[in-house]
C-alpha positions in Angstrom: -150.8 -217.5 -100.8 -153.9 -215.7 -99.7 -153.1 -215.8 -96.0 -149.6 -214.7 -96.3 -150.4 -212.1 -99.1 -152.5 -210.1 -96.5 -149.4 -209.3 -94.6 -146.5 -209.1 -97.1 -146.0 -208.4 -100.9 -145.0 -211.4 -102.8 -143.5 -211.7 -106.2 -143.1 -214.8 -108.3 -139.6 -216.2 -108.6 -139.7 -219.4 -110.6 -141.8 -222.1 -108.9 -141.9 -220.0 -105.7 -143.0 -216.5 -104.3 -140.7 -214.2 -102.5 -141.0 -211.3 -100.3 -139.4 -209.5 -97.3 -139.8 -211.4 -94.1 -142.4 -210.2 -91.5 -140.6 -211.8 -88.7 -137.3 -210.0 -88.9 -135.9 -206.8 -90.5 -134.4 -207.3 -93.8 -133.7 -205.4 -97.1 -133.2 -208.2 -99.5 -136.3 -210.6 -99.8 -135.5 -214.1 -98.4 -139.0 -215.2 -97.3 -140.2 -217.9 -99.8 -143.6 -219.5 -100.3 -144.1 -222.7 -102.0 -147.8 -222.7 -103.4 -147.5 -226.5 -104.4 -146.3 -227.7 -100.9 -148.3 -224.9 -99.1 -145.4 -223.9 -96.8 -143.1 -220.9 -96.3 -139.5 -220.7 -95.3 -137.3 -217.7 -94.5 -133.7 -218.2 -95.5 -132.8 -215.2 -93.4 -134.2 -215.9 -89.9 -135.0 -219.7 -90.5 -138.7 -219.6 -89.7 -141.0 -221.9 -91.5 -144.1 -223.8 -91.6 -147.7 -223.8 -93.1 -150.5 -221.2 -93.2 -151.5 -222.2 -89.6 -147.9 -221.7 -88.4 -147.6 -218.3 -90.1 -151.0 -217.2 -88.6 -150.0 -218.3 -85.1 -146.7 -216.4 -85.3 -147.9 -213.2 -86.9 -151.0 -213.1 -84.4 -149.0 -214.3 -81.5 -151.6 -217.0 -80.7 -151.5 -220.9 -80.4 -151.8 -223.2 -83.3 -155.3 -224.1 -82.5 -156.3 -220.4 -82.3 -154.7 -219.7 -85.7 -156.5 -222.6 -87.2 -160.0 -221.3 -85.8 -159.2 -217.9 -87.3 -158.5 -219.2 -90.6 -161.7 -221.5 -90.6 -163.7 -218.5 -89.7 -162.1 -216.1 -92.2 -162.1 -218.4 -95.1 -165.2 -220.5 -94.1 -163.2 -223.8 -94.3 -164.4 -227.3 -93.3 -162.6 -228.9 -90.6 -161.3 -232.4 -91.3 -163.1 -235.1 -89.1 -159.8 -236.3 -87.5 -159.2 -232.8 -86.1 -162.9 -231.7 -85.3 -162.9 -232.9 -81.6 -159.6 -231.1 -80.9 -160.6 -228.1 -82.8 -164.1 -227.8 -81.1 -162.6 -228.2 -77.7 -160.5 -225.1 -78.0 -161.6 -221.8 -76.4 -160.1 -218.9 -78.5 -163.0 -216.7 -77.2 -161.3 -216.8 -73.7 -158.3 -214.9 -75.0 -160.4 -212.4 -76.6 -162.3 -211.9 -73.5 -159.2 -211.7 -71.3 -157.9 -208.9 -73.5 -161.3 -207.0 -73.3 -161.1 -207.3 -69.4 -157.5 -205.9 -69.5 -158.4 -203.1 -71.8 -161.4 -202.0 -69.7 -159.4 -202.4 -66.4 -156.8 -200.1 -68.0 -159.5 -197.6 -69.0 -160.9 -197.5 -65.5 -157.5 -196.9 -63.9 -156.7 -194.2 -66.3 -160.0 -192.3 -65.4 -159.0 -192.8 -61.8 -155.7 -191.0 -62.3 -157.5 -187.8 -63.3 -159.2 -187.8 -59.9 -156.0 -188.0 -57.8 -153.9 -184.7 -58.1 -151.3 -186.0 -55.6 -150.6 -189.1 -58.0 -150.4 -186.9 -60.9 -147.9 -184.6 -59.1 -145.8 -187.5 -58.3 -145.5 -188.5 -61.9 -144.8 -184.9 -63.0 -142.0 -184.7 -60.4 -140.7 -188.0 -61.8 -140.5 -186.1 -65.4 -143.6 -187.8 -66.8 -145.8 -185.3 -68.5 -149.5 -185.7 -69.4 -148.7 -186.5 -73.0 -146.8 -189.5 -71.9 -149.4 -190.4 -69.3 -151.9 -190.7 -72.2 -149.4 -192.3 -74.8 -148.6 -195.1 -72.3 -152.3 -195.3 -70.8 -151.0 -194.8 -67.3 -153.5 -195.0 -64.5 -154.0 -195.5 -60.8 -155.9 -198.0 -58.6 -157.2 -196.4 -55.4 -157.4 -198.3 -52.1 -160.4 -199.4 -50.1 -163.8 -201.0 -50.5 -165.1 -198.1 -52.4 -162.5 -198.6 -55.1 -163.5 -202.3 -55.5 -167.2 -201.4 -55.6 -166.5 -198.8 -58.3 -164.4 -201.2 -60.5 -167.3 -203.8 -60.2 -169.9 -201.4 -61.1 -167.9 -200.2 -64.2 -167.1 -203.7 -65.3 -170.8 -204.9 -64.9 -171.9 -202.2 -67.5 -169.7 -204.3 -70.0 -171.0 -207.6 -68.9 -167.8 -208.4 -67.0 -168.5 -210.2 -63.5 -166.5 -210.4 -60.3 -165.7 -213.9 -61.1 -164.0 -212.8 -64.4 -161.9 -210.3 -62.7 -160.8 -213.0 -60.3 -159.9 -215.3 -63.2 -157.9 -212.5 -64.8 -155.9 -212.0 -61.5 -156.9 -208.4 -61.1 -158.9 -208.9 -57.9 -158.8 -211.6 -55.3 -161.2 -213.2 -52.9 -160.5 -212.6 -49.2 -162.2 -214.1 -46.3 -165.3 -211.7 -46.6 -164.3 -209.1 -49.2 -162.7 -208.7 -52.6 -159.3 -207.0 -52.6 -156.5 -206.3 -55.2 -152.8 -206.3 -54.9 -152.9 -203.3 -57.2 -154.6 -201.1 -54.8 -152.8 -197.7 -54.1 -150.5 -198.3 -57.0 -149.5 -196.4 -60.1 -150.6 -198.6 -63.1 -148.5 -199.4 -66.1 -150.8 -201.3 -68.6 -148.7 -203.9 -70.6 -149.6 -204.8 -74.2 -148.3 -207.3 -76.6 -146.7 -206.4 -79.9 -150.2 -206.3 -81.5 -151.4 -203.7 -79.0 -153.6 -206.0 -76.9 -153.8 -205.1 -73.2 -152.7 -208.3 -71.5 -151.3 -207.4 -68.1 -150.2 -204.8 -65.7 -147.4 -203.4 -63.6 -148.2 -201.5 -60.4 -145.7 -199.2 -58.6 -146.1 -197.8 -55.1 -145.7 -194.1 -54.8 -146.2 -193.2 -51.1 -142.8 -192.9 -49.1 -144.3 -194.9 -46.2 -145.5 -197.8 -48.4 -143.5 -200.8 -47.3 -144.7 -203.2 -49.9 -142.5 -204.4 -52.8 -142.0 -201.4 -55.2 -143.6 -203.2 -58.2 -146.2 -205.8 -58.5 -146.7 -207.4 -61.9 -149.7 -209.4 -63.1 -149.5 -213.1 -62.5 -148.4 -215.1 -65.5 -151.0 -217.0 -67.3 -151.7 -218.3 -70.8 -151.9 -214.8 -72.2 -149.4 -213.1 -70.2 -145.7 -214.4 -70.1 -143.1 -211.9 -69.1 -140.3 -213.9 -70.8 -141.9 -213.2 -74.3 -143.2 -209.6 -73.7 -141.5 -206.3 -74.0 -143.1 -203.1 -72.7 -143.7 -200.5 -75.2 -143.0 -202.8 -78.3 -146.4 -202.1 -79.8 -145.7 -198.3 -79.7 -142.0 -198.4 -80.6 -142.1 -201.0 -83.5 -142.7 -198.4 -86.3 -139.8 -196.2 -85.1 -137.7 -199.2 -84.6 -138.0 -200.3 -88.3 -137.5 -196.7 -89.4 -134.3 -196.3 -87.4 -133.0 -199.9 -87.7 -132.3 -199.7 -83.9 -133.9 -200.3 -80.7 -133.0 -199.2 -77.2 -133.4 -201.8 -74.6 -134.0 -200.7 -71.0 -134.8 -202.3 -67.8 -138.0 -200.7 -66.4 -141.2 -199.0 -67.3 -140.2 -195.6 -66.2 -136.9 -195.7 -68.2 -138.8 -196.7 -71.3 -141.3 -193.7 -70.7 -138.5 -191.3 -70.1 -136.7 -192.4 -73.2 -139.8 -192.0 -75.3 -140.7 -188.6 -73.9 -137.2 -187.3 -74.8 -137.4 -188.5 -78.4 -136.3 -192.0 -78.3 -139.5 -193.6 -79.1 -137.7 -196.8 -80.5 -137.3 -197.9 -76.8 -138.7 -201.0 -75.0 -138.2 -202.5 -71.6 -138.1 -206.1 -70.1 -140.7 -206.7 -67.5 -138.7 -207.1 -64.4 -137.0 -210.2 -65.8 -133.7 -210.9 -67.5 -133.7 -210.7 -71.4 -134.6 -214.1 -72.9 -133.9 -215.7 -76.2 -137.6 -214.9 -77.0 -137.1 -211.3 -76.4 -134.2 -211.3 -78.8 -136.2 -213.1 -81.4 -139.0 -210.7 -81.3 -136.7 -207.6 -81.7 -134.9 -209.4 -84.5 -138.1 -209.2 -86.6 -137.8 -205.4 -86.6 -134.2 -204.5 -86.3 -130.7 -205.5 -86.8 -129.2 -203.4 -84.0 -129.8 -203.2 -80.3 -128.5 -200.6 -77.9 -128.7 -201.8 -74.3 -128.9 -199.2 -71.5 -129.0 -201.0 -68.1 -128.2 -199.4 -64.8 -124.5 -198.8 -64.2 -124.6 -201.0 -61.0 -123.5 -204.6 -60.4 -127.1 -205.9 -61.1 -127.0 -204.1 -64.5 -123.7 -205.6 -65.5 -124.7 -209.0 -64.5 -127.9 -208.7 -66.7 -125.6 -207.7 -69.6 -123.4 -210.7 -69.0 -126.5 -213.1 -69.0 -127.5 -211.4 -72.4 -124.1 -212.0 -73.7 -124.5 -215.8 -73.2 -127.7 -215.7 -75.3 -127.0 -213.3 -78.1 -124.5 -215.7 -80.0 -127.6 -217.4 -81.2 -128.8 -214.3 -83.1 -127.4 -212.3 -85.9 -128.2 -209.1 -84.0 -125.6 -206.4 -83.6 -125.8 -205.6 -79.8 -124.0 -202.7 -78.2 -123.9 -201.6 -74.6 -124.3 -197.9 -73.6 -122.4 -197.7 -70.2 -124.3 -195.5 -67.8 -122.6 -193.4 -65.0 -122.4 -195.4 -61.6 -125.7 -195.2 -59.8 -127.7 -193.8 -62.7 -130.4 -195.3 -65.0 -131.8 -193.9 -68.3 -134.6 -191.8 -66.5 -132.1 -190.2 -64.1 -129.8 -189.5 -66.8 -132.3 -187.7 -68.8 -133.8 -185.9 -65.9 -130.3 -184.6 -64.9 -129.7 -183.6 -68.5 -126.7 -185.8 -68.9 -125.8 -185.8 -72.6 -127.5 -189.0 -73.8 -126.1 -188.7 -77.3 -122.6 -188.5 -75.8 -123.2 -191.8 -74.0 -124.7 -193.4 -77.1 -121.5 -192.5 -79.0 -119.5 -194.5 -76.4 -121.5 -197.6 -77.0 -119.4 -200.8 -77.0 -119.9 -204.2 -78.6 -121.5 -206.6 -76.1 -118.8 -209.1 -76.3 -116.0 -206.5 -75.9 -117.9 -205.0 -73.0 -118.5 -208.4 -71.2 -114.8 -209.4 -71.6 -113.8 -206.0 -70.2 -116.2 -206.4 -67.2 -115.2 -210.0 -66.5 -111.6 -209.2 -66.8 -111.5 -206.2 -64.3 -108.7 -206.5 -61.8 -108.0 -210.0 -63.3 -104.3 -210.0 -62.4 -105.0 -209.4 -58.7 -107.5 -212.4 -58.4 -106.7 -215.9 -56.9 -105.9 -218.5 -59.3 -109.1 -220.5 -59.1 -111.0 -217.2 -59.9 -108.8 -216.5 -62.8 -109.4 -220.1 -64.3 -113.3 -219.6 -63.7 -113.5 -216.2 -65.5 -111.0 -217.2 -68.4 -113.2 -220.3 -69.1 -116.3 -218.3 -68.9 -114.8 -215.8 -71.4 -113.7 -218.7 -73.7 -117.1 -220.3 -73.5 -118.8 -217.2 -74.7 -116.3 -216.8 -77.7 -116.4 -220.5 -78.5 -120.1 -220.4 -79.3 -119.7 -217.6 -82.0 -120.2 -218.9 -85.5 -118.0 -216.3 -87.2 -114.2 -217.4 -87.0 -112.9 -213.9 -87.8 -114.9 -212.3 -84.8 -113.9 -215.3 -82.5 -110.2 -214.5 -83.3 -110.6 -210.7 -82.8 -112.3 -211.4 -79.4 -109.5 -213.8 -78.5 -107.1 -211.2 -79.1 -109.0 -208.6 -77.1 -109.4 -211.2 -74.2 -105.6 -211.8 -74.3 -104.9 -208.1 -73.9 -107.6 -207.8 -71.1 -106.5 -210.7 -69.2 -102.8 -210.2 -69.9 -102.4 -213.7 -71.1 -100.7 -215.1 -74.2 -103.0 -215.1 -77.2 -101.7 -218.6 -78.2 -102.6 -220.1 -74.8 -106.1 -218.9 -75.0 -106.4 -220.1 -78.7 -105.0 -223.5 -77.7 -107.6 -223.9 -74.9 -110.5 -222.7 -77.0 -109.5 -225.3 -79.6 -109.1 -228.0 -77.0 -112.7 -227.5 -75.7 -114.3 -226.6 -79.1 -117.5 -228.5 -79.4 -117.9 -230.8 -82.3 -121.1 -232.4 -83.7 -121.3 -235.9 -82.9 -123.6 -238.5 -84.4 -124.8 -240.1 -81.2 -126.1 -243.8 -81.5 -129.3 -244.1 -79.8 -132.7 -245.9 -79.6 -135.6 -244.0 -81.0 -137.9 -242.2 -78.7 -135.4 -241.8 -76.0 -135.2 -238.4 -74.0 -133.1 -235.8 -75.6 -129.4 -235.5 -75.0 -128.5 -233.4 -72.0 -125.2 -231.6 -72.4 -122.5 -232.9 -70.1 -120.5 -229.7 -69.9 -120.7 -226.0 -70.5 -118.4 -226.5 -73.7 -120.9 -228.5 -75.6 -122.9 -226.8 -78.2 -126.5 -225.9 -77.1 -127.7 -224.3 -80.5 -130.5 -226.1 -82.4 -129.1 -228.3 -85.2 -129.9 -226.9 -88.7 -130.1 -228.9 -92.0 -126.8 -227.4 -93.0 -125.1 -229.4 -90.3 -126.0 -232.8 -91.7 -123.5 -234.4 -94.0 -124.6 -234.6 -97.6 -125.6 -238.1 -97.7 -127.8 -237.8 -94.5 -129.4 -234.5 -95.7 -130.4 -236.1 -98.9 -132.0 -239.1 -97.4 -133.9 -236.9 -94.8 -135.0 -234.6 -97.7 -136.1 -237.7 -99.8 -138.2 -239.1 -96.9 -140.0 -235.8 -96.2 -140.7 -235.1 -100.0 -141.9 -238.6 -100.9 -144.5 -240.2 -98.8 -144.7 -243.2 -101.2 -141.0 -244.1 -100.1 -142.1 -244.1 -96.5 -144.8 -246.6 -97.2 -142.8 -248.7 -99.5 -139.5 -248.9 -97.6 -140.7 -248.4 -94.0 -138.8 -251.2 -92.4 -135.5 -250.1 -94.0 -136.2 -246.5 -93.2 -136.8 -247.4 -89.6 -133.1 -248.6 -89.4 -132.2 -244.8 -90.0 -133.2 -244.2 -86.4 -129.9 -245.7 -85.5 -127.9 -243.3 -87.8 -129.4 -239.9 -87.8 -128.5 -237.3 -85.1 -131.3 -236.9 -82.4 -133.1 -233.9 -83.6 -133.6 -235.4 -87.0 -134.3 -238.9 -85.5 -137.2 -237.5 -83.3 -138.7 -235.8 -86.2 -138.3 -239.0 -88.3 -140.0 -241.2 -85.7 -142.9 -238.6 -85.7 -143.1 -238.5 -89.4 -143.3 -242.3 -89.6 -146.1 -242.5 -87.1 -148.2 -239.8 -88.8 -147.6 -241.3 -92.3 -149.0 -244.6 -91.0 -152.1 -243.0 -89.7 -152.9 -240.1 -91.9 -150.9 -240.1 -95.1 -153.2 -237.7 -96.9 -152.6 -234.8 -94.4 -149.2 -236.0 -93.1 -147.3 -232.7 -93.6 -149.8 -230.4 -92.0 -150.4 -232.8 -89.2 -146.5 -233.0 -88.6 -146.3 -229.1 -88.7 -149.0 -228.8 -86.2 -147.3 -231.3 -83.8 -143.7 -230.1 -83.7 -142.0 -227.1 -82.2 -141.2 -223.8 -84.0 -137.6 -224.7 -84.6 -138.6 -228.2 -86.0 -141.0 -226.5 -88.3 -138.3 -224.3 -89.6 -136.1 -227.4 -90.1 -138.8 -229.3 -92.1 -139.5 -226.4 -94.2 -136.0 -225.8 -95.0 -135.6 -229.4 -96.0 -138.8 -229.3 -98.2 -137.7 -226.1 -99.9 -134.1 -227.0 -100.6 -134.4 -230.4 -102.3 -132.1 -230.1 -105.2 -133.8 -232.6 -107.6 -136.3 -235.5 -107.4 -134.9 -238.8 -106.1 -135.8 -242.0 -107.9 -136.7 -245.2 -106.2 -133.4 -246.6 -107.3 -131.3 -243.7 -105.9 -133.3 -243.9 -102.7 -132.4 -247.5 -102.2 -128.8 -246.7 -103.1 -128.6 -244.0 -100.5 -130.1 -246.2 -97.9 -127.3 -248.9 -98.7 -124.6 -246.2 -98.3 -125.9 -245.1 -95.0 -126.2 -248.6 -93.7 -122.6 -249.3 -94.7 -121.4 -246.1 -93.3 -123.0 -246.8 -89.8 -123.0 -250.5 -89.7 -119.9 -251.0 -87.3 -121.1 -248.3 -85.1 -124.5 -249.8 -84.8 -123.0 -253.2 -84.1 -120.9 -251.7 -81.3 -123.8 -249.9 -80.0 -125.8 -253.1 -79.5 -122.9 -255.0 -78.1 -122.5 -252.5 -75.4 -126.3 -252.6 -74.6 -126.3 -256.4 -74.6 -123.3 -256.3 -72.0 -125.3 -254.0 -70.0 -128.5 -256.0 -70.3 -126.5 -259.1 -69.4 -125.0 -257.5 -66.1 -128.5 -256.5 -65.0 -129.8 -260.1 -65.8 -132.5 -258.4 -68.2 -133.4 -261.3 -70.5 -136.3 -259.5 -72.0 -134.1 -256.6 -73.2 -131.4 -259.0 -74.4 -134.0 -260.8 -76.5 -135.3 -257.4 -77.9 -131.7 -256.4 -78.7 -130.9 -259.5 -80.5 -134.1 -259.3 -82.5 -133.4 -255.7 -83.5 -129.8 -256.8 -84.5 -131.4 -259.6 -86.6 -133.6 -257.2 -88.4 -130.9 -254.6 -89.0 -128.6 -257.4 -90.3 -131.3 -258.6 -92.7 -131.9 -255.1 -94.0 -128.2 -254.5 -94.4 -127.8 -257.6 -96.5 -130.8 -257.0 -98.6 -129.4 -253.4 -99.3 -125.9 -254.8 -99.9 -127.1 -257.4 -102.5 -129.5 -255.0 -104.1 -132.4 -257.3 -103.5 -134.7 -254.9 -101.8 -138.2 -254.7 -103.3 -141.4 -252.8 -102.7 -143.0 -256.0 -101.7 -140.5 -257.0 -98.9 -140.4 -253.5 -97.4 -144.1 -253.2 -97.3 
């Protein structure tokens, strides 16, 4: 309560506390905290976990770093079981890295004032002094003198050459230090909290034949796939407007901000990723994409279309004139508001782009494009939107609506409960048509959901009926099966802190899943009810389990693997014994313990 209460306002609602989620933009409070279970769960964006998970996400750090923050802030005692792992962590390294980046940005910014030619270049590109200061732009001169100046400046702050090498700011040559950023205009990159964590360097001389941009190498604290340029500066305006403009480059972002569109961010020379969309969803419901009006820009939008079905964001595309980017449009005084008014839904835009000159294409290309469009539509959760897009696709491709509808129904993915052995690798989709979204608790049938909830909410049942619960590894879908196996292992070793240990070990999506289960238990389940549900599940899956083991036995027999055959027969005997006990109602705490 204290940890989360520092970031959002919570109000009591029955046995829980509620408030507006800090991880996505919302008007109606759906962020729920259980003081008894010491967990949180957002029914809007489906994030969840404990105080460590919350701190890690809000501070954009690892679980270990978050735990250390909480220990230092609240002067907590670290459990003996976690002391070794906890003490081996090096959170100070992250702080030092941020400090080095901040000082380097400061040094580059000071240099810029001493190079009129570079300032003139920026001015001619439409970037004024106010924006130079707002975005902390700088310059890295070339030559040994520049390196010596940098080393002298850093030494005043107890930063050594070795530290700069580790931060990938300078490199060690055969005889001297050098930097790939030399003679480049510097664009410091910050995370959403405003920590300097990386740099983009751009050449400005006409005869410079190097790559136009050079970005910091990725490391533990700088990952381009999860960072957005300008987010720290834009997020307040984004929340106020309920909208963010997404562009491709630093100069586009700066130009937009300079012309009043301060709610603008840019990707860092990479395609937009699911993590980018998740970050933006914390602040806004609407994204307007302004990518270059060329083939590469269109391809970037198509890639984004294949991702955005996983979010509830309203994403629109603002088509730019051919050969123009946001910065050039603003410099040429092209009416940006007029372009914004013509924004198209991303799905409509992608269908129109893919369907260009469709009737003139060879048959095999038509089939590829039609299937790609249908795959995009099939993944959408809203049936009404799917139907509207199918109608639009039929008009664009000049194909019968019913033919497209029949095809999408034929390839529509269905959740299958796959029989499997525990601790096997995750299922890999065999075709594009298969669902790739993470499974949520709502996708489990009622009976399976009830038993999974009971197991997580009642550690005593796990201890008392462990052998019979283990048989569920043959019944539950894989995401739940993996979680169950982890839960069984943790409860056996550390039942007192089982929940917190589980939340530390699993992924963010799995934490949300567990939190959802714990928060939505309808009513306590008695031991008698628990046994009854176990019996029902065994009965439901018995034939499938038997068939699965038969197939595996035949395979082992063909391979002459006697050891595997014996193990399968032993597994079958144990399952049969468990099934009979449950069927006859003879299960007791003693025989399961």
